[in-house]
LODREN-338428 format. One record per residue (C-alpha): x, y, z; residue number from 1; residue in one letter. Coordinates in steps of 0.001 Angstrom, whole numbers, plus 500000, padded with zeros to 6 digits. Each point is the difference from the previous one (the first is absolute). Last residue first. Example, Ala and Ser with C-alpha at 12.3 -4.5 7.8 and 13.67 -1.06 7.14 Angstrom:
% LODREN-338428
REC      c1      c2      c3  seq  type
REC  513670  498940  507140    2     s
REC  498630  496560  500660    1     a
***
This chain:
% LODREN-338428
REC      c1      c2      c3  seq  type
REC  459179  500670  494147  352     x
REC  500165  499329  504166  351     x
REC  500289  496535  500989  350     x
REC  498072  500066  503977  349     x
REC  501499  497404  501949  348     x
REC  499141  497685  503210  347     x
REC  503616  499077  501886  346     x
REC  500726  496358  499767  345     x
REC  503945  500201  500496  344     x
REC  500153  503370  501248  343     x
REC  499551  502886  498396  342     x
REC  500638  504794  500609  341     x
REC  503082  499866  498615  340     x
REC  499590  497482  497194  339     x
REC  497691  503497  498153  338     x
REC  501346  499616  497173  337     x
REC  501041  497185  497345  336     x
REC  497684  497292  500823  335     x
REC  501132  497147  497194  334     x
REC  497031  498267  498296  333     x
REC  501018  496166  499347  332     x
REC  499972  499961  495817  331     x
REC  503732  497879  499398  330     x
REC  500728  498291  503391  329     x
REC  501111  500489  502742  328     x
REC  502721  499157  502885  327     x
REC  502286  498271  497938  326     x
REC  502992  502096  497598  325     x
REC  498990  503340  500224  324     x
REC  501843  502406  497648  323     x
REC  499661  504088  501673  322     x
REC  498834  502920  498528  321     x
REC  500839  504088  499831  320     x
REC  503459  499621  499546  319     x
REC  500701  496202  498347  318     x
REC  500819  497590  503787  317     x
REC  500789  496554  499066  316     x
REC  497858  497728  501615  315     x
REC  497627  499290  503503  314     x
REC  498934  497676  501382  313     x
REC  496661  500323  501483  312     x
REC  497908  499921  503485  311     x
REC  496183  500697  499782  310     x
REC  498183  502730  502224  309     x
REC  495856  499791  498504  308     x
REC  498413  502641  499840  307     x
REC  496211  499815  500013  306     x
REC  497283  500824  497799  305     x
REC  500029  496562  498378  304     x
REC  503388  499646  499658  303     x
REC  502530  503336  499473  302     x
REC  503666  499118  500341  301     x
REC  502878  501173  502456  300     x
REC  503357  499964  499772  299     x
REC  503030  498665  501638  298     x
REC  503365  498986  499728  297     x
REC  501866  502857  501999  296     x
REC  502653  500403  498790  295     x
REC  497929  501662  497336  294     x
REC  499010  502701  502095  293     x
REC  497395  500999  502433  292     x
REC  496954  497521  498848  291     x
REC  501234  499879  496624  290     x
REC  496970  501038  497117  289     x
REC  502135  503183  499042  288     x
REC  502458  498240  497966  287     x
REC  497952  498980  497864  286     x
REC  498966  496793  499149  285     x
REC  501374  497741  496801  284     x
REC  499929  496392  498966  283     x
REC  502589  498866  497860  282     x
REC  500311  500520  495822  281     x
REC  503232  498955  498396  280     x
REC  501593  502774  499164  279     x
REC  504641  498563  501026  278     x
REC  502081  502479  497692  277     x
REC  501036  502177  503821  276     x
REC  500645  503846  499666  275     x
REC  501980  500461  502762  274     x
REC  499989  504309  500006  273     x
REC  502929  501978  501783  272     x
REC  499197  503425  501447  271     x
REC  502455  502492  501235  270     x
REC  500197  502592  502153  269     x
REC  503196  501812  500070  268     x
REC  503196  499653  502773  267     x
REC  502960  499484  497693  266     x
REC  499352  501523  496273  265     x
REC  498645  499398  497193  264     x
REC  500324  502144  496480  263     x
REC  504189  498510  500194  262     x
REC  500264  501183  496164  261     x
REC  501754  496916  499092  260     x
REC  497626  497296  500921  259     x
REC  500889  498737  502762  258     x
REC  498816  496713  501134  257     x
REC  497232  499314  501759  256     x
REC  500108  496857  502631  255     x
REC  497687  499244  501704  254     x
REC  499582  498995  504020  253     x
REC  497539  497811  501612  252     x
REC  499150  500237  504120  251     x
REC  497005  496966  500295  250     x
REC  497102  501494  501693  249     x
REC  498394  497662  502872  248     x
REC  499254  503485  502050  247     x
REC  503074  499151  502865  246     x
REC  502975  499089  497144  245     x
REC  499467  497158  497048  244     x
REC  503180  497576  500173  243     x
REC  502298  499241  496727  242     x
REC  499607  503375  498660  241     x
REC  500367  500156  496286  240     x
REC  502242  502038  498448  239     x
REC  501153  500617  496170  238     x
REC  496487  500216  498422  237     x
REC  500959  501998  496950  236     x
REC  498879  503497  498902  235     x
REC  499022  501591  496538  234     x
REC  499185  503436  500511  233     x
REC  496740  501824  499166  232     x
REC  498892  503893  499105  231     x
REC  496998  502056  499727  230     x
REC  499372  500677  503649  229     x
REC  503783  500849  500428  228     x
REC  500161  501021  503878  227     x
REC  496891  497458  500118  226     x
REC  503037  497306  499566  225     x
REC  499365  497152  498422  224     x
REC  501803  497057  499713  223     x
REC  498733  496642  498054  222     x
REC  501622  496536  500643  221     x
REC  502445  497298  498630  220     x
REC  500150  496927  502342  219     x
REC  504147  499037  500061  218     x
REC  498773  498299  504029  217     x
REC  496524  499457  500398  216     x
REC  495913  501415  499814  215     x
REC  497130  497919  500731  214     x
REC  501135  498466  502899  213     x
REC  499636  503593  501685  212     x
REC  496854  500813  499652  211     x
REC  498076  498310  502355  210     x
REC  502335  501036  502956  209     x
REC  500164  503395  498604  208     x
REC  502694  501504  498676  207     x
REC  501693  502887  501233  206     x
REC  501793  502793  497853  205     x
REC  504356  501508  499622  204     x
REC  500761  500952  497268  203     x
REC  504225  500165  498963  202     x
REC  500856  502496  497696  201     x
REC  502739  499278  498162  200     x
REC  503383  502216  498836  199     x
REC  498761  501753  503160  198     x
REC  503044  499042  502086  197     x
REC  500216  501371  503438  196     x
REC  502951  501566  501785  195     x
REC  499364  501993  503394  194     x
REC  503399  500332  501615  193     x
REC  501818  500780  503081  192     x
REC  497849  498396  502761  191     x
REC  502104  499440  503330  190     x
REC  501113  496509  500479  189     x
REC  503672  500834  500861  188     x
REC  500304  504021  501125  187     x
REC  500101  502459  497939  186     x
REC  501279  503464  501213  185     x
REC  499287  503171  497346  184     x
REC  502571  501622  498072  183     x
REC  499068  499581  496974  182     x
REC  496465  499568  499480  181     x
REC  498048  496728  500987  180     x
REC  496043  499081  500401  179     x
REC  499609  499272  496483  178     x
REC  496859  499716  498140  177     x
REC  498293  498218  497027  176     x
REC  503180  499626  497590  175     x
REC  499203  497571  496969  174     x
REC  500569  496997  499090  173     x
REC  502516  497126  499947  172     x
REC  501153  497913  502691  171     x
REC  502748  499270  502293  170     x
REC  501074  503235  499939  169     x
REC  502678  502221  501744  168     x
REC  502059  501088  502874  167     x
REC  503376  500082  500623  166     x
REC  501075  499908  503706  165     x
REC  498566  495971  499963  164     x
REC  502711  499390  498288  163     x
REC  502512  500931  502515  162     x
REC  498627  497519  502231  161     x
REC  500669  497724  496681  160     x
REC  503308  500451  499680  159     x
REC  500830  499912  504107  158     x
REC  498284  496237  499878  157     x
REC  501588  498963  496721  156     x
REC  503822  501201  501610  155     x
REC  498910  498828  503241  154     x
REC  499494  496404  497750  153     x
REC  503513  500059  498108  152     x
REC  501649  500309  503977  151     x
REC  498399  496841  500934  150     x
REC  500964  498287  497063  149     x
REC  503178  501263  500363  148     x
REC  500897  499195  503843  147     x
REC  498262  496375  499298  146     x
REC  502833  499726  497049  145     x
REC  502849  501270  502164  144     x
REC  498484  497182  502822  143     x
REC  500224  496850  497869  142     x
REC  503405  500964  499099  141     x
REC  501236  500022  503153  140     x
REC  498117  496279  500756  139     x
REC  502114  498784  496432  138     x
REC  502920  501232  502105  137     x
REC  502348  502601  498587  136     x
REC  503442  499655  498416  135     x
REC  499826  497203  498627  134     x
REC  500399  501256  496056  133     x
REC  497144  500090  499264  132     x
REC  498785  500892  502499  131     x
REC  501758  503239  499775  130     x
REC  498993  500639  497005  129     x
REC  496468  499569  501309  128     x
REC  500679  502288  503151  127     x
REC  501051  502774  498067  126     x
REC  496544  499693  497793  125     x
REC  498308  500306  502265  124     x
REC  501705  502918  502292  123     x
REC  499947  501446  496768  122     x
REC  495982  500057  499413  121     x
REC  498884  500776  504088  120     x
REC  502481  503251  499463  119     x
REC  497422  500789  496761  118     x
REC  497091  498619  502230  117     x
REC  500659  502752  503172  116     x
REC  500891  502797  497211  115     x
REC  497323  499196  498260  114     x
REC  498003  500154  503721  113     x
REC  501563  502939  500909  112     x
REC  499032  501562  496365  111     x
REC  496213  498999  500982  110     x
REC  499625  501675  503623  109     x
REC  501690  503192  499084  108     x
REC  496909  500354  496337  107     x
REC  496983  499411  502565  106     x
REC  501422  501993  502139  105     x
REC  499793  502540  497412  104     x
REC  496680  499298  499170  103     x
REC  498245  503111  499890  102     x
REC  496258  498576  498471  101     x
REC  499146  499576  496634  100     x
REC  497082  500798  497500   99     x
REC  498649  498292  497006   98     x
REC  502045  498288  498581   97     x
REC  498614  498079  497431   96     x
REC  500027  495408  500021   95     x
REC  496825  500060  498628   94     x
REC  498745  502604  497756   93     x
REC  498238  503595  501263   92     x
REC  497514  502160  498550   91     x
REC  499629  503742  501979   90     x
REC  496368  500999  501648   89     x
REC  502135  500638  503150   88     x
REC  503143  501601  499679   87     x
REC  503177  497654  499579   86     x
REC  504324  500762  500686   85     x
REC  499692  499686  503577   84     x
REC  503679  500873  501840   83     x
REC  501338  499774  503358   82     x
REC  497252  498277  502103   81     x
REC  501274  500185  503035   80     x
REC  500576  496021  501727   79     x
REC  498377  497105  501346   78     x
REC  500198  497396  497574   77     x
REC  497419  497507  498363   76     x
REC  497789  503263  499060   75     x
REC  496160  499378  498324   74     x
REC  498830  499461  496612   73     x
REC  495869  499716  499996   72     x
REC  499983  497786  497161   71     x
REC  495703  500053  497566   70     x
REC  500465  497352  497173   69     x
REC  497224  499875  497591   68     x
REC  498079  503337  500964   67     x
REC  496537  499535  501764   66     x
REC  496696  500767  498225   65     x
REC  497244  499937  502427   64     x
REC  496701  497983  499733   63     x
REC  496595  498633  498244   62     x
REC  498782  496738  499010   61     x
REC  497456  499377  497298   60     x
REC  498328  497241  499257   59     x
REC  498346  499680  496582   58     x
REC  498151  496058  499586   57     x
REC  496862  502302  500028   56     x
REC  497819  496410  500186   55     x
REC  498193  498211  497810   54     x
REC  496415  499707  501190   53     x
REC  498060  497021  502193   52     x
REC  497121  501468  501615   51     x
REC  499716  502259  503325   50     x
REC  496335  501325  500734   49     x
REC  499964  503579  502070   48     x
REC  499029  501016  502995   47     x
REC  498450  502794  501585   46     x
REC  498672  500872  503738   45     x
REC  497716  500996  502721   44     x
REC  499419  498505  502831   43     x
REC  496621  498626  500847   42     x
REC  496343  500277  500214   41     x
REC  499772  503964  498988   40     x
REC  497346  498538  497475   39     x
REC  498107  499087  502244   38     x
REC  500735  502806  502706   37     x
REC  498706  502791  496981   36     x
REC  497010  497781  499599   35     x
REC  499150  499909  503893   34     x
REC  500508  504152  500400   33     x
REC  498268  500605  496853   32     x
REC  496958  497915  501936   31     x
REC  500206  501605  503185   30     x
REC  500125  503397  498217   29     x
REC  497311  499872  498176   28     x
REC  497896  498779  503396   27     x
REC  501281  502840  501942   26     x
REC  499190  502790  496741   25     x
REC  496407  498176  500664   24     x
REC  499645  499750  503752   23     x
REC  501457  504453  499962   22     x
REC  497371  499816  497469   21     x
REC  497087  499127  501881   20     x
REC  501287  501858  503242   19     x
REC  499675  503501  498012   18     x
REC  496523  498998  498681   17     x
REC  498563  499008  503310   16     x
REC  501026  503102  501682   15     x
REC  498864  502607  497443   14     x
REC  496885  497912  500425   13     x
REC  499975  500449  503556   12     x
REC  500941  503915  499194   11     x
REC  497106  500662  497889   10     x
REC  497848  497999  502766    9     x
REC  500957  502653  502550    8     x
REC  499649  502845  497958    7     x
REC  496001  498838  499597    6     x
REC  499492  499573  503343    5     x
REC  501502  503810  500549    4     x
REC  497596  500727  497542    3     x
REC  497446  499139  501686    2     x
REC  500632  501155  503211    1     x
***
């Protein structure tokens, strides 16, 4: 009996010890949870202090090279192709005959028109002589002269139609493609040859609304191509669109004259490098500070543990930084990450 009592006392002591340990652990856990809750009171963000800086005024716009001229030459009359004088890759000059469409009926029409014109000339000469001697009236002479004019016009029209059967190059360049062979039948408007003039190339790019005002026609621009990373080419701005596209960018063309080695080819990628001379300090913020995108013109600043939404006026773009014209001051601390979880006056925790 005495042994049973001793065992029970020991068991109760053990249970009491376990209860004490569990209670003590619970207190410690509650204390730790409270500390974590206190520390995580607010959205975790990162910030950057803005200041007046000299902007990197180099702006790079990319695009593709296009030929100076690109012409799709089409048939002006129907008929069977009789001869083709060029092949793809051939260099051609203005006026060079590229192909001939069978033109027997056109030649017959020209011959008939020529005969009618010769006859009208002879009639006019006879009536002139008869009118001088009083043999015909002025009205009769005028009628013959009208017939002569009509015959002349018909002859010109017939010659033009016959000329349409001879396909000639209208620009200098190279035959990039041809879609006819001797014996094939063509219809008016059908494409026959593509001629590209690469004596100069055009780099077609777009410039955003904030930078288009800094360039003008005739400006010299440094051009690079990733195909030739160690070489630079000089271009001249030849076109600036008077109207922006849907994304508020302005199409711009830069002409690069052929240096003789023809390294650059139409269809390659190219970069235009605009370097502005003005380097005055300006207020800059990281592009990542903007809510959504730069066009939103909204940023959050960190102040007294809160995220304050600010409306700003963005200026020029300098790659990873954006000029601020209005809405912020030097020394403001802008939030550059974590904005997706923020609303105006949200509590924040700044991560170091």
